[in-house]
N, C-alpha and C positions, 0 to 999 in steps of 0.2 A: 874661609871662615873657620876659626878655631872653635871646636865643639867638644864638650865632655859630657858623658852621660853615666850616672850612677845606677847601680842595681845591687840586689842582694839583701836589701832590708826586709824586715818582717817582724812578726810577733814570736818571741821566744821566752823561755823560762829562765830564771836566774840560774847561773851555772852552765848554761848552754853556750855553744859557740856559733859564730856567724862570720861569713866571709862577704865583705863588701867589694864590689868591683867597679872600676871606672874605665870606660872605653873612650879613647880620644881619636879625633879626626881633624883634618885641616891644619896640621902642624907637623914639624919634624920632631916626633915624640922623643927621640933619643937625646935631644939637647934641652928638653924641658924639665924643670923641677915640678914635682907633683906633691900635693898635700891633701889632707883630710881635715875638715872642720865640722863642728856640730853645733846645733842651736836648739834650745827649748823655748817655748812661748814665754815672753816677758823677760828673757835673759839675753845677754850679749853672746855673740858668736864666740865659740871656744876652739882653740887650736887643739888638734888631736894628734896628728902625725905628719911627718914630712920625709920625702925621699928625693935627693938631688938627682941630677942627670947622671952623676957618676955612682949612684947607689948609696950615698951617705944618708943615714937615717937619724931622725930626731923624734922623740915621743914626749907627749905631755906626761906629767907625773900621774895623772888620773888613769892612764892606760898602760904606762910603762910596766913591763913584765907580764902583761896579759895579751898584748897585741903585737902583730908583726906587719909592717908595711913592706910591700915588694912591688917590682915592676917587671914586665915582660916586653921588652922593646920590639921583639919580633911580632907581637900581637897588638902593639899600641895600647896596652892595658896596664892598670895599676890596681893593686888589691890591698885591702886591710883585713887581716885575719884577726878576729877578736875572740878570745877565749874567756871562760869564767865570767860571763856577762853579769852585770849587776843592774838593779833597777835604776840607779843613777846614770847608767849609760843610755837611757832612753832619750832620744833626740832625733832631729832630722840631720842626717849626715850629708855633707857636701864635698864634692871633689873639686879641686882647683888646679890649674896649670899655669905656669909662668916661667919666664927666663931670668928674672932677677929676684933676689930675696925681697920679700915683702910686696911684690908686684905680681899680680896674676892676670893673665889675658882672658881666661875663661873660667866660668863657674857652672857647675851642673845645677839642676833644679832640685836636687836632694832626694834622698831615700830614707824612709821612716824606719827607725829601729825602736821597738818597744820591748822592754824586758819586764816581765811580770814576776812577782815574788811568790 
């Protein structure tokens, strides 16, 4: 069973940094694409960042230049380093894993990020 679990969320102040982590199990991690999404109450899920099985990265305009997505295949983990956090970054962040673009086999339950001003 493919499983991913997020961690690292919390309450921070504007301008602070936060590192979100995603631990995967039940899959051959090295061949999976990984991504981060976020969602706030009453709004649609928003794409945040993507990293392919080969390390190609894609960022949303909202976090580009402030965030870095990475993966450690030896540890079956994927991380999102977010710097200069803004109140508008407040959301529940979800980790997703999949083998095809636009298709994900597993979603985490989310980790809350709250940025106060």
